[in-house]
MARDO-623036 format. One record per residue (C-alpha): chain; y negated, x negated, z negated; residue number from 1; residue in one letter. Coordinates in nm, 2 decimals, padded with zeros to 4 digits. Last residue first. Example, Ala and Ser with C-alpha at 12.3 -4.5 7.8 and 13.67 -1.06 7.14 Angstrom:
BEGIN
('A', (00.11, -01.37, -00.71), 2, 'S')
('A', (00.45, -01.23, -00.78), 1, 'A')
This chain:
BEGIN
('A', (00.52, 00.65, -03.69), 502, 'V')
('A', (00.87, 00.63, -03.56), 501, 'K')
('A', (00.97, 00.26, -03.50), 500, 'I')
('A', (01.05, 00.14, -03.15), 499, 'P')
('A', (01.26, -00.18, -03.11), 498, 'I')
('A', (01.15, -00.42, -02.84), 497, 'A')
('A', (01.33, -00.62, -02.57), 496, 'L')
('A', (01.10, -00.79, -02.32), 495, 'L')
('A', (01.30, -00.92, -02.03), 494, 'S')
('A', (01.32, -01.30, -02.01), 493, 'Q')
('A', (01.15, -01.49, -01.72), 492, 'S')
('A', (00.87, -01.24, -01.74), 491, 'K')
('A', (00.78, -01.13, -01.39), 490, 'H')
('A', (00.51, -01.24, -01.13), 489, 'L')
('A', (00.56, -01.02, -00.83), 488, 'T')
('A', (00.64, -01.16, -00.48), 487, 'L')
('A', (00.83, -01.41, -00.68), 486, 'G')
('A', (00.78, -01.66, -00.96), 485, 'F')
('A', (00.95, -01.61, -01.30), 484, 'K')
('A', (00.71, -01.66, -01.58), 483, 'E')
('A', (00.74, -01.80, -01.93), 482, 'S')
('A', (00.63, -01.59, -02.23), 481, 'M')
('A', (00.94, -01.66, -02.44), 480, 'D')
('A', (00.85, -01.53, -02.79), 479, 'M')
('A', (00.88, -01.78, -03.08), 478, 'N')
('A', (00.53, -01.70, -03.23), 477, 'K')
('A', (00.63, -01.33, -03.23), 476, 'P')
('A', (00.92, -01.41, -03.47), 475, 'N')
('A', (01.24, -01.25, -03.34), 474, 'L')
('A', (01.40, -01.00, -03.57), 473, 'D')
('A', (01.68, -00.96, -03.31), 472, 'H')
('A', (01.46, -00.73, -03.11), 471, 'A')
('A', (01.08, -00.75, -03.14), 470, 'L')
('A', (00.90, -00.49, -03.35), 469, 'K')
('A', (00.71, -00.18, -03.24), 468, 'W')
('A', (00.52, 00.12, -03.39), 467, 'D')
('A', (00.56, 00.43, -03.19), 466, 'F')
('A', (00.37, 00.73, -03.04), 465, 'T')
('A', (00.03, 00.57, -02.97), 464, 'Y')
('A', (00.15, 00.24, -02.84), 463, 'L')
('A', (00.41, 00.38, -02.60), 462, 'L')
('A', (00.17, 00.65, -02.48), 461, 'S')
('A', (-00.12, 00.41, -02.43), 460, 'A')
('A', (00.09, 00.18, -02.22), 459, 'L')
('A', (00.22, 00.45, -01.99), 458, 'T')
('A', (-00.12, 00.61, -01.95), 457, 'L')
('A', (-00.30, 00.28, -01.89), 456, 'Q')
('A', (-00.05, 00.15, -01.64), 455, 'V')
('A', (-00.03, 00.47, -01.45), 454, 'M')
('A', (-00.40, 00.53, -01.43), 453, 'R')
('A', (-00.48, 00.18, -01.31), 452, 'Q')
('A', (-00.19, 00.18, -01.06), 451, 'A')
('A', (-00.31, 00.51, -00.91), 450, 'L')
('A', (-00.67, 00.38, -00.85), 449, 'P')
('A', (-00.54, 00.04, -00.72), 448, 'L')
('A', (-00.30, 00.20, -00.46), 447, 'G')
('A', (-00.51, 00.09, -00.16), 446, 'P')
('A', (-00.47, -00.28, -00.25), 445, 'C')
('A', (-00.77, -00.47, -00.12), 444, 'I')
('A', (-00.74, -00.57, 00.24), 443, 'R')
('A', (-01.09, -00.45, 00.34), 442, 'R')
('A', (-01.25, -00.67, 00.08), 441, 'G')
('A', (-01.09, -00.77, -00.25), 440, 'A')
('A', (-00.75, -00.83, -00.40), 439, 'G')
('A', (-00.56, -00.63, -00.65), 438, 'F')
('A', (-00.57, -00.90, -00.92), 437, 'P')
('A', (-00.94, -00.96, -00.84), 436, 'I')
('A', (-01.09, -01.09, -01.17), 435, 'L')
('A', (-01.36, -01.36, -01.14), 434, 'E')
('A', (-01.44, -01.21, -00.80), 433, 'F')
('A', (-01.61, -00.91, -00.95), 432, 'D')
('A', (-01.64, -00.65, -00.68), 431, 'R')
('A', (-01.27, -00.61, -00.61), 430, 'G')
('A', (-01.20, -00.31, -00.84), 429, 'K')
('A', (-01.07, -00.52, -01.14), 428, 'V')
('A', (-01.38, -00.49, -01.36), 427, 'D')
('A', (-01.64, -00.72, -01.51), 426, 'I')
('A', (-01.91, -00.53, -01.69), 425, 'E')
('A', (-01.86, -00.73, -02.01), 424, 'S')
('A', (-01.92, -00.65, -02.38), 423, 'E')
('A', (-01.57, -00.52, -02.45), 422, 'L')
('A', (-01.42, -00.75, -02.19), 421, 'F')
('A', (-01.39, -01.07, -02.40), 420, 'R')
('A', (-01.24, -00.85, -02.68), 419, 'E')
('A', (-00.92, -00.84, -02.49), 418, 'P')
('A', (-00.85, -01.20, -02.60), 417, 'M')
('A', (-00.51, -01.33, -02.51), 416, 'F')
('A', (-00.56, -01.71, -02.51), 415, 'S')
('A', (-00.50, -01.93, -02.21), 414, 'T')
('A', (-00.87, -01.91, -02.09), 413, 'P')
('A', (-01.03, -02.01, -02.42), 412, 'N')
('A', (-01.37, -01.92, -02.27), 411, 'Q')
('A', (-01.33, -01.81, -01.91), 410, 'W')
('A', (-01.51, -01.92, -01.59), 409, 'V')
('A', (-01.52, -02.30, -01.63), 408, 'S')
('A', (-01.20, -02.29, -01.82), 407, 'S')
('A', (-01.02, -02.14, -01.52), 406, 'D')
('A', (-00.72, -01.94, -01.63), 405, 'R')
('A', (-00.78, -01.62, -01.43), 404, 'G')
('A', (-00.88, -01.82, -01.13), 403, 'M')
('A', (-00.55, -02.01, -01.14), 402, 'A')
('A', (-00.35, -01.68, -01.13), 401, 'W')
('A', (-00.59, -01.55, -00.86), 400, 'V')
('A', (-00.47, -01.83, -00.63), 399, 'N')
('A', (-00.60, -01.70, -00.30), 398, 'V')
('A', (-00.36, -01.83, -00.04), 397, 'L')
('A', (-00.49, -01.83, 00.32), 396, 'I')
('A', (-00.25, -01.92, 00.61), 395, 'Q')
('A', (-00.42, -02.09, 00.90), 394, 'A')
('A', (-00.40, -01.91, 01.23), 393, 'S')
('A', (-00.75, -02.04, 01.34), 392, 'K')
('A', (-00.86, -02.34, 01.13), 391, 'P')
('A', (-01.05, -02.32, 00.80), 390, 'V')
('A', (-01.31, -02.59, 00.85), 389, 'V')
('A', (-01.49, -02.73, 00.54), 388, 'Y')
('A', (-01.86, -02.70, 00.45), 387, 'S')
('A', (-01.79, -02.46, 00.17), 386, 'C')
('A', (-01.62, -02.23, 00.41), 385, 'I')
('A', (-01.64, -02.27, 00.79), 384, 'E')
('A', (-01.44, -02.03, 01.01), 383, 'V')
('A', (-01.19, -02.07, 01.29), 382, 'E')
('A', (-01.07, -01.73, 01.41), 381, 'T')
('A', (-00.80, -01.48, 01.31), 380, 'E')
('A', (-00.74, -01.67, 00.98), 379, 'A')
('A', (-00.44, -01.54, 00.79), 378, 'K')
('A', (-00.42, -01.38, 00.45), 377, 'H')
('A', (-00.13, -01.41, 00.21), 376, 'P')
('A', (-00.07, -01.10, -00.01), 375, 'I')
('A', (-00.22, -01.18, -00.35), 374, 'L')
('A', (-00.15, -01.54, -00.45), 373, 'F')
('A', (-00.04, -01.47, -00.81), 372, 'P')
('A', (00.07, -01.11, -00.72), 371, 'G')
('A', (00.11, -00.91, -01.04), 370, 'P')
('A', (-00.18, -01.09, -01.20), 369, 'P')
('A', (-00.06, -01.21, -01.55), 368, 'H')
('A', (-00.34, -01.38, -01.74), 367, 'L')
('A', (-00.63, -01.18, -01.59), 366, 'R')
('A', (-00.42, -00.87, -01.54), 365, 'L')
('A', (-00.33, -00.87, -01.91), 364, 'T')
('A', (-00.69, -00.92, -02.01), 363, 'E')
('A', (-00.79, -00.63, -01.79), 362, 'K')
('A', (-00.53, -00.40, -01.93), 361, 'M')
('A', (-00.61, -00.49, -02.29), 360, 'V')
('A', (-00.98, -00.43, -02.22), 359, 'A')
('A', (-00.90, -00.08, -02.10), 358, 'Q')
('A', (-00.71, -00.02, -02.42), 357, 'L')
('A', (-01.01, -00.15, -02.61), 356, 'Y')
('A', (-01.25, 00.08, -02.43), 355, 'P')
('A', (-01.04, 00.40, -02.51), 354, 'L')
('A', (-01.27, 00.70, -02.45), 353, 'K')
('A', (-01.24, 00.67, -02.07), 352, 'T')
('A', (-00.86, 00.67, -02.12), 351, 'I')
('A', (-00.85, 01.01, -02.30), 350, 'H')
('A', (-00.89, 01.20, -01.97), 349, 'F')
('A', (-00.55, 01.06, -01.87), 348, 'E')
('A', (-00.36, 01.23, -02.15), 347, 'Q')
('A', (-00.20, 01.10, -02.47), 346, 'V')
('A', (-00.05, 01.39, -02.67), 345, 'L')
('A', (-00.14, 01.45, -03.03), 344, 'G')
('A', (00.06, 01.45, -03.35), 343, 'D')
('A', (-00.23, 01.30, -03.54), 342, 'K')
('A', (-00.56, 01.23, -03.37), 341, 'G')
('A', (-00.63, 01.13, -03.01), 340, 'I')
('A', (-00.94, 00.91, -03.06), 339, 'V')
('A', (-00.85, 00.77, -03.40), 338, 'Q')
('A', (-00.48, 00.72, -03.31), 337, 'R')
('A', (-00.56, 00.54, -02.99), 336, 'L')
('A', (-00.82, 00.31, -03.15), 335, 'E')
('A', (-00.59, 00.22, -03.43), 334, 'T')
('A', (-00.31, 00.15, -03.19), 333, 'Q')
('A', (-00.52, -00.10, -02.99), 332, 'A')
('A', (-00.64, -00.28, -03.30), 331, 'K')
('A', (-00.29, -00.30, -03.45), 330, 'T')
('A', (-00.16, -00.45, -03.13), 329, 'L')
('A', (-00.44, -00.70, -03.12), 328, 'K')
('A', (-00.36, -00.81, -03.48), 327, 'E')
('A', (00.01, -00.83, -03.38), 326, 'P')
('A', (-00.06, -01.09, -03.11), 325, 'N')
('A', (00.29, -01.17, -02.96), 324, 'Q')
('A', (00.37, -00.80, -02.97), 323, 'L')
('A', (00.04, -00.73, -02.78), 322, 'L')
('A', (00.11, -01.00, -02.52), 321, 'E')
('A', (00.46, -00.86, -02.46), 320, 'A')
('A', (00.34, -00.50, -02.44), 319, 'M')
('A', (00.08, -00.60, -02.18), 318, 'A')
('A', (00.33, -00.81, -01.98), 317, 'W')
('A', (00.58, -00.52, -01.97), 316, 'E')
('A', (00.31, -00.27, -01.86), 315, 'V')
('A', (00.20, -00.52, -01.59), 314, 'T')
('A', (00.56, -00.56, -01.47), 313, 'S')
('A', (00.60, -00.18, -01.45), 312, 'S')
('A', (00.29, -00.15, -01.22), 311, 'T')
('A', (00.39, -00.44, -01.00), 310, 'T')
('A', (00.74, -00.33, -00.94), 309, 'D')
('A', (00.69, 00.04, -00.89), 308, 'T')
('A', (00.38, 00.06, -00.68), 307, 'G')
('A', (00.44, -00.22, -00.42), 306, 'A')
('A', (00.80, -00.12, -00.34), 305, 'V')
('A', (00.75, 00.25, -00.35), 304, 'F')
('A', (00.42, 00.25, -00.16), 303, 'L')
('A', (00.54, 00.01, 00.11), 302, 'D')
('A', (00.86, 00.20, 00.16), 301, 'L')
('A', (00.67, 00.53, 00.18), 300, 'L')
('A', (00.45, 00.38, 00.45), 299, 'L')
('A', (00.75, 00.26, 00.65), 298, 'H')
('A', (00.91, 00.61, 00.63), 297, 'K')
('A', (00.59, 00.79, 00.72), 296, 'I')
('A', (00.53, 00.56, 01.02), 295, 'C')
('A', (00.87, 00.65, 01.16), 294, 'T')
('A', (00.80, 01.01, 01.11), 293, 'L')
('A', (00.49, 00.97, 01.32), 292, 'S')
('A', (00.12, 00.94, 01.25), 291, 'L')
('A', (-00.16, 00.87, 01.50), 290, 'Q')
('A', (-00.02, 01.02, 01.82), 289, 'D')
('A', (00.26, 01.22, 01.64), 288, 'S')
('A', (00.12, 01.55, 01.77), 287, 'S')
('A', (-00.18, 01.49, 01.54), 286, 'N')
('A', (-00.15, 01.83, 01.37), 285, 'E')
('A', (00.22, 01.81, 01.34), 284, 'E')
('A', (00.23, 01.46, 01.20), 283, 'V')
('A', (-00.06, 01.55, 00.96), 282, 'L')
('A', (00.13, 01.85, 00.83), 281, 'N')
('A', (00.44, 01.63, 00.77), 280, 'L')
('A', (00.22, 01.40, 00.57), 279, 'L')
('A', (00.08, 01.68, 00.36), 278, 'S')
('A', (00.42, 01.82, 00.29), 277, 'D')
('A', (00.55, 01.48, 00.19), 276, 'L')
('A', (00.25, 01.43, -00.04), 275, 'L')
('A', (00.34, 01.74, -00.25), 274, 'D')
('A', (00.31, 02.12, -00.25), 273, 'N')
('A', (00.12, 02.13, 00.08), 272, 'S')
('A', (00.17, 02.48, 00.23), 271, 'E')
('A', (00.30, 02.46, 00.59), 270, 'K')
('A', (00.52, 02.77, 00.56), 269, 'S')
('A', (00.77, 02.94, 00.78), 268, 'M')
('A', (01.01, 02.95, 00.48), 267, 'M')
('A', (01.31, 02.85, 00.69), 266, 'K')
('A', (01.11, 02.61, 00.90), 265, 'E')
('A', (00.96, 02.45, 00.59), 264, 'R')
('A', (01.30, 02.43, 00.42), 263, 'A')
('A', (01.45, 02.26, 00.73), 262, 'Q')
('A', (01.16, 02.01, 00.75), 261, 'I')
('A', (01.21, 01.93, 00.38), 260, 'R')
('A', (01.58, 01.87, 00.41), 259, 'E')
('A', (01.52, 01.64, 00.71), 258, 'Y')
('A', (01.25, 01.45, 00.51), 257, 'I')
('A', (01.48, 01.40, 00.21), 256, 'I')
('A', (01.78, 01.30, 00.42), 255, 'G')
('A', (01.57, 01.06, 00.63), 254, 'D')
('A', (01.42, 00.90, 00.32), 253, 'F')
('A', (01.76, 00.83, 00.18), 252, 'I')
('A', (01.87, 00.68, 00.51), 251, 'N')
('A', (01.55, 00.48, 00.52), 250, 'F')
('A', (01.64, 00.33, 00.18), 249, 'I')
('A', (01.99, 00.23, 00.31), 248, 'K')
('A', (01.84, 00.09, 00.63), 247, 'E')
('A', (01.59, -00.11, 00.42), 246, 'A')
('A', (01.87, -00.27, 00.22), 245, 'V')
('A', (02.07, -00.37, 00.53), 244, 'T')
('A', (01.76, -00.51, 00.70), 243, 'T')
('A', (01.67, -00.70, 00.39), 242, 'L')
('A', (02.01, -00.87, 00.39), 241, 'R')
('A', (01.97, -00.97, 00.76), 240, 'R')
('A', (01.61, -01.09, 00.71), 239, 'R')
('A', (01.73, -01.31, 00.42), 238, 'I')
('A', (02.02, -01.46, 00.61), 237, 'G')
('A', (01.93, -01.81, 00.49), 236, 'Q')
('A', (01.91, -01.96, 00.84), 235, 'P')
('A', (01.74, -01.66, 01.01), 234, 'D')
('A', (01.82, -01.82, 01.35), 233, 'V')
('A', (01.55, -01.64, 01.54), 232, 'S')
('A', (01.31, -01.73, 01.26), 231, 'Q')
('A', (01.38, -02.10, 01.29), 230, 'L')
('A', (01.08, -02.18, 01.51), 229, 'V')
('A', (00.87, -02.02, 01.23), 228, 'P')
('A', (00.92, -02.33, 01.02), 227, 'F')
('A', (00.77, -02.27, 00.67), 226, 'Y')
('A', (00.85, -01.90, 00.68), 225, 'D')
('A', (01.20, -01.97, 00.82), 224, 'A')
('A', (01.27, -02.18, 00.52), 223, 'I')
('A', (01.25, -01.87, 00.30), 222, 'N')
('A', (01.16, -01.88, -00.06), 221, 'P')
('A', (01.28, -01.55, -00.21), 220, 'T')
('A', (01.00, -01.30, -00.28), 219, 'G')
('A', (01.08, -01.08, 00.03), 218, 'V')
('A', (01.44, -01.05, -00.08), 217, 'G')
('A', (01.38, -01.00, -00.45), 216, 'E')
('A', (01.12, -00.72, -00.38), 215, 'M')
('A', (01.35, -00.55, -00.13), 214, 'V')
('A', (01.65, -00.57, -00.36), 213, 'G')
('A', (01.45, -00.42, -00.65), 212, 'C')
('A', (01.38, -00.12, -00.42), 211, 'V')
('A', (01.75, -00.09, -00.35), 210, 'L')
('A', (01.85, -00.12, -00.71), 209, 'K')
('A', (01.61, 00.16, -00.80), 208, 'K')
('A', (01.75, 00.38, -00.52), 207, 'F')
('A', (02.10, 00.33, -00.65), 206, 'N')
('A', (02.04, 00.39, -01.02), 205, 'Q')
('A', (02.29, 00.67, -01.06), 204, 'S')
('A', (02.37, 00.75, -01.42), 203, 'L')
('A', (02.57, 00.52, -01.66), 202, 'D')
('A', (02.27, 00.30, -01.71), 201, 'S')
('A', (02.07, 00.59, -01.87), 200, 'Q')
('A', (01.70, 00.59, -01.77), 199, 'Y')
('A', (01.74, 00.76, -01.43), 198, 'H')
('A', (01.60, 00.70, -01.09), 197, 'A')
('A', (01.50, 00.90, -00.77), 196, 'L')
('A', (01.35, 01.20, -00.94), 195, 'D')
('A', (01.22, 01.49, -00.73), 194, 'K')
('A', (00.90, 01.66, -00.61), 193, 'S')
('A', (00.90, 01.44, -00.29), 192, 'F')
('A', (00.58, 01.23, -00.30), 191, 'F')
('A', (00.43, 01.30, -00.64), 190, 'T')
('A', (00.78, 01.34, -00.79), 189, 'N')
('A', (00.89, 01.01, -00.62), 188, 'S')
('A', (00.58, 00.83, -00.76), 187, 'I')
('A', (00.62, 00.94, -01.12), 186, 'S')
('A', (01.00, 00.88, -01.09), 185, 'N')
('A', (00.94, 00.52, -00.98), 184, 'M')
('A', (00.67, 00.47, -01.25), 183, 'V')
('A', (00.90, 00.59, -01.53), 182, 'T')
('A', (01.21, 00.41, -01.41), 181, 'T')
('A', (01.01, 00.08, -01.39), 180, 'F')
('A', (00.86, 00.14, -01.73), 179, 'A')
('A', (01.21, 00.17, -01.88), 178, 'A')
('A', (01.32, -00.14, -01.70), 177, 'Q')
('A', (01.02, -00.35, -01.81), 176, 'G')
('A', (01.03, -00.23, -02.17), 175, 'I')
('A', (01.40, -00.30, -02.23), 174, 'D')
('A', (01.43, -00.08, -02.54), 173, 'V')
('A', (01.61, -00.20, -02.85), 172, 'A')
('A', (01.84, 00.01, -03.06), 171, 'S')
('A', (01.76, 00.17, -03.39), 170, 'G')
('A', (01.97, 00.48, -03.30), 169, 'S')
('A', (01.69, 00.72, -03.38), 168, 'R')
('A', (01.43, 00.50, -03.21), 167, 'C')
('A', (01.64, 00.45, -02.91), 166, 'S')
('A', (01.66, 00.83, -02.87), 165, 'E')
('A', (01.28, 00.85, -02.92), 164, 'H')
('A', (01.24, 00.59, -02.64), 163, 'V')
('A', (01.40, 00.83, -02.40), 162, 'Y')
('A', (01.18, 01.12, -02.51), 161, 'D')
('A', (00.88, 00.89, -02.47), 160, 'I')
('A', (00.99, 00.80, -02.12), 159, 'L')
('A', (01.03, 01.17, -02.04), 158, 'E')
('A', (00.68, 01.22, -02.17), 157, 'Q')
('A', (00.56, 00.96, -01.92), 156, 'V')
('A', (00.73, 01.16, -01.64), 155, 'K')
('A', (00.55, 01.48, -01.75), 154, 'K')
('A', (00.21, 01.32, -01.78), 153, 'G')
('A', (00.25, 01.16, -01.43), 152, 'R')
('A', (00.33, 01.51, -01.28), 151, 'V')
('A', (00.04, 01.67, -01.47), 150, 'V')
('A', (-00.19, 01.40, -01.33), 149, 'Q')
('A', (-00.12, 01.51, -00.98), 148, 'T')
('A', (-00.43, 01.71, -00.91), 147, 'A')
('A', (-00.65, 01.45, -01.08), 146, 'D')
('A', (-00.51, 01.19, -00.84), 145, 'L')
('A', (-00.59, 01.40, -00.54), 144, 'K')
('A', (-00.94, 01.47, -00.66), 143, 'Q')
('A', (-01.01, 01.11, -00.75), 142, 'A')
('A', (-00.90, 01.00, -00.40), 141, 'T')
('A', (-00.57, 00.80, -00.39), 140, 'F')
('A', (-00.32, 01.00, -00.20), 139, 'M')
('A', (-00.41, 01.21, 00.10), 138, 'Q')
('A', (-00.76, 01.09, 00.19), 137, 'T')
('A', (-00.75, 00.72, 00.11), 136, 'A')
('A', (-00.38, 00.65, 00.19), 135, 'C')
('A', (-00.40, 00.85, 00.51), 134, 'V')
('A', (-00.72, 00.66, 00.61), 133, 'K')
('A', (-00.55, 00.33, 00.53), 132, 'R')
('A', (-00.26, 00.43, 00.76), 131, 'L')
('A', (-00.50, 00.53, 01.04), 130, 'N')
('A', (-00.70, 00.21, 01.00), 129, 'R')
('A', (-00.38, 00.00, 01.03), 128, 'W')
('A', (-00.28, 00.18, 01.35), 127, 'P')
('A', (-00.62, 00.12, 01.50), 126, 'G')
('A', (-00.64, -00.25, 01.40), 125, 'S')
('A', (-00.68, -00.48, 01.10), 124, 'V')
('A', (-00.34, -00.67, 01.13), 123, 'P')
('A', (-00.03, -00.49, 01.00), 122, 'L')
('A', (00.14, -00.64, 00.70), 121, 'W')
('A', (00.05, -00.42, 00.40), 120, 'A')
('A', (-00.01, -00.09, 00.59), 119, 'V')
('A', (00.33, -00.14, 00.74), 118, 'S')
('A', (00.43, -00.01, 01.09), 117, 'H')
('A', (00.46, -00.33, 01.30), 116, 'K')
('A', (00.56, -00.54, 01.00), 115, 'H')
('A', (00.85, -00.32, 00.93), 114, 'H')
('A', (01.01, -00.40, 01.27), 113, 'D')
('A', (01.35, -00.31, 01.13), 112, 'L')
('A', (01.33, -00.64, 00.93), 111, 'N')
('A', (01.02, -00.83, 01.00), 110, 'R')
('A', (00.92, -00.83, 00.64), 109, 'A')
('A', (01.19, -01.09, 00.57), 108, 'G')
('A', (01.02, -01.33, 00.81), 107, 'D')
('A', (00.71, -01.34, 00.59), 106, 'P')
('A', (00.40, -01.22, 00.78), 105, 'I')
('A', (00.08, -01.42, 00.74), 104, 'T')
('A', (-00.17, -01.14, 00.75), 103, 'R')
('A', (-00.51, -01.07, 00.91), 102, 'S')
('A', (-00.83, -01.01, 00.73), 101, 'S')
('A', (-00.97, -01.37, 00.74), 100, 'L')
('A', (-01.22, -01.32, 01.02), 99, 'A')
('A', (-01.32, -00.98, 00.90), 98, 'Q')
('A', (-01.37, -01.08, 00.53), 97, 'D')
('A', (-01.57, -01.39, 00.61), 96, 'H')
('A', (-01.87, -01.32, 00.38), 95, 'K')
('A', (-01.67, -01.11, 00.14), 94, 'Q')
('A', (-01.31, -01.23, 00.12), 93, 'L')
('A', (-01.38, -01.60, 00.20), 92, 'A')
('A', (-01.72, -01.65, 00.04), 91, 'E')
('A', (-01.61, -01.45, -00.27), 90, 'K')
('A', (-01.28, -01.65, -00.29), 89, 'A')
('A', (-01.47, -01.97, -00.28), 88, 'V')
('A', (-01.70, -01.86, -00.56), 87, 'Q')
('A', (-01.43, -01.71, -00.77), 86, 'P')
('A', (-01.23, -02.03, -00.77), 85, 'S')
('A', (-00.88, -02.13, -00.66), 84, 'S')
('A', (-00.86, -02.11, -00.28), 83, 'M')
('A', (-00.56, -02.26, -00.10), 82, 'V')
('A', (-00.57, -02.32, 00.27), 81, 'I')
('A', (-00.23, -02.35, 00.44), 80, 'T')
('A', (-00.15, -02.51, 00.77), 79, 'T')
('A', (00.21, -02.40, 00.86), 78, 'I')
('A', (00.45, -02.64, 01.02), 77, 'S')
('A', (00.64, -02.71, 00.69), 76, 'G')
('A', (00.39, -02.62, 00.43), 75, 'L')
('A', (00.09, -02.84, 00.52), 74, 'K')
('A', (-00.17, -02.83, 00.25), 73, 'L')
('A', (-00.54, -02.77, 00.24), 72, 'S')
('A', (-00.78, -02.75, -00.05), 71, 'M')
('A', (-01.05, -02.52, -00.18), 70, 'I')
('A', (-01.13, -02.52, -00.55), 69, 'P')
('A', (-01.10, -02.90, -00.57), 68, 'G')
('A', (-00.85, -03.17, -00.49), 67, 'Y')
('A', (-00.75, -03.30, -00.83), 66, 'T')
('A', (-00.79, -02.99, -01.04), 65, 'K')
('A', (-00.67, -02.79, -00.74), 64, 'S')
('A', (-00.34, -02.97, -00.76), 63, 'L')
('A', (-00.28, -02.82, -01.11), 62, 'N')
('A', (-00.35, -02.47, -00.99), 61, 'A')
('A', (-00.12, -02.54, -00.69), 60, 'L')
('A', (00.17, -02.63, -00.92), 59, 'A')
('A', (00.11, -02.33, -01.14), 58, 'Q')
('A', (00.11, -02.08, -00.85), 57, 'H')
('A', (00.40, -02.26, -00.69), 56, 'P')
('A', (00.64, -02.21, -00.98), 55, 'K')
('A', (00.97, -02.36, -00.88), 54, 'K')
('A', (00.82, -02.67, -00.72), 53, 'G')
('A', (00.53, -02.63, -00.47), 52, 'L')
('A', (00.47, -03.01, -00.41), 51, 'E')
('A', (00.81, -03.04, -00.24), 50, 'L')
('A', (00.67, -02.82, 00.04), 49, 'I')
('A', (00.38, -03.05, 00.11), 48, 'N')
('A', (00.47, -03.14, 00.47), 47, 'G')
('A', (00.83, -03.09, 00.55), 46, 'I')
('A', (00.83, -03.27, 00.89), 45, 'F')
('A', (00.68, -03.60, 00.77), 44, 'L')
('A', (00.54, -03.58, 00.42), 43, 'F')
('A', (00.19, -03.44, 00.37), 42, 'P')
('A', (-00.09, -03.62, 00.19), 41, 'H')
('A', (-00.23, -03.41, -00.09), 40, 'P')
('A', (-00.54, -03.20, -00.01), 39, 'G')
('A', (-00.90, -03.21, 00.10), 38, 'P')
('A', (-01.04, -02.92, 00.30), 37, 'P')
('A', (-01.00, -02.97, 00.68), 36, 'L')
('A', (-01.28, -03.14, 00.85), 35, 'N')
('A', (-01.15, -03.30, 01.17), 34, 'V')
('A', (-00.95, -02.99, 01.29), 33, 'P')
('A', (-00.63, -03.09, 01.47), 32, 'C')
('A', (-00.65, -03.00, 01.84), 31, 'F')
('A', (-00.64, -03.36, 01.97), 30, 'K')
('A', (-00.31, -03.42, 01.80), 29, 'T')
('A', (-00.13, -03.13, 01.96), 28, 'A')
('A', (00.00, -03.29, 02.28), 27, 'G')
('A', (00.30, -03.50, 02.20), 26, 'L')
('A', (00.32, -03.38, 01.83), 25, 'S')
('A', (00.46, -03.04, 01.93), 24, 'K')
('A', (00.77, -03.19, 02.09), 23, 'T')
('A', (00.84, -03.42, 01.79), 22, 'L')
('A', (00.76, -03.14, 01.55), 21, 'F')
('A', (01.00, -02.89, 01.71), 20, 'Y')
('A', (01.28, -03.14, 01.77), 19, 'I')
('A', (01.27, -03.25, 01.41), 18, 'C')
('A', (01.26, -02.89, 01.29), 17, 'V')
('A', (01.56, -02.81, 01.51), 16, 'L')
('A', (01.75, -03.11, 01.37), 15, 'V')
('A', (01.67, -03.01, 01.01), 14, 'F')
('A', (01.78, -02.65, 01.06), 13, 'S')
('A', (02.11, -02.76, 01.21), 12, 'V')
('A', (02.18, -02.98, 00.92), 11, 'G')
('A', (02.07, -02.72, 00.66), 10, 'L')
('A', (02.29, -02.46, 00.83), 9, 'L')
('A', (02.59, -02.70, 00.84), 8, 'L')
('A', (02.54, -02.79, 00.47), 7, 'L')
('A', (02.53, -02.41, 00.39), 6, 'M')
('A', (02.85, -02.35, 00.59), 5, 'Y')
('A', (03.02, -02.65, 00.42), 4, 'D')
('A', (02.92, -02.51, 00.08), 3, 'M')
('A', (03.05, -02.16, 00.17), 2, 'I')
('A', (03.38, -02.31, 00.28), 1, 'M')
């Protein structure tokens, strides 16, 4: 029954696509740009979709070796421009930042009209600027982050306590899952002053599963993204599933917000004890013209989804690279223990005194950027880049994964060598286009300052407090370092490591 239903959907989808293209082809030929970047010849109807394979970031990196650092593909009905070098990315995201600042919106992100309220998916506009301003002034300034570092320190200490239990029992820790819980509770305590996840599997992990459901849904290849004419059909049911997940998350947010409003009315106080108080104050001050409760819920969804998954994945990749390179692990631990001393406590102010740890983070992000294509951009107008035409409405993919492994940019590009950053001024803040894992220009990730702090504090605490060995006595040389493609680039196999008390 299920197989018949899927075949029916595929058949209907194919017929609709054929009708769409045949209709479009009658009058559209004369509008095709004459100087698109080079690229592989597209097949009829499906274009170059088959070229993507299961790991599109790797497939497109290989194609760029043939067609160059800027190339064009037809993904279904979507003209897509792929950029794979720092020079091309700089011209696009710096010189043509305004023209290329819109977004290609995946159909899954349209659930509950999320794309109309999301700082990630909104076009550059008044509502988007309001949300960016809220992020910049209420969350991610140095002053705001300094004020909340005690919260992050407390949550990381809870992680260390959890790992201590595994240390006593000799059991392995799932690094990615533990880091995910730590980051989620750090964010939820900064926003709401309460935990939303737990380390122990027998305790409630509901919210954590919901956030993972959003990431998986948006990251699932969707035929409706290649053929927008099918969006009304939602052939794979991705938007419907994401709507169900988002409704459950918003119900949780509604309960927390309602409880807070009631408490504020009872106490007759507008004091800002956390981010939610600050946002509610803004709603009242602006009489909902610029910020509403609906906007708050969609903003919180963006921040939870983007912040937890990408940050925890980076911690897991960093630990995996260090365990595979024991001499680098020893070097990082030696630096930490020399700077902090014996029986100390890692704190955020230590990070500036830990250049090798910072180099480890940069090297991890070079090899394993959380979003291998960033969030897709969209051309608002036709522009010329490197003497080629980027047509209006084209999707722009910046392959930062390929840029991080470009042998013309990096020496020994596939080797994990944090030392390359010790004598280098290259940073991840969007100014050095060799390394832009968080993007660049006006669409750079607003949560970058928090992500840096959280990754470095979590990683430093795990390395300082414990020695580590791979589970099942696995030889580091035999580690599986393959990737699983999605909205975030995960390890195919979770990293299981056994902590050893120092």
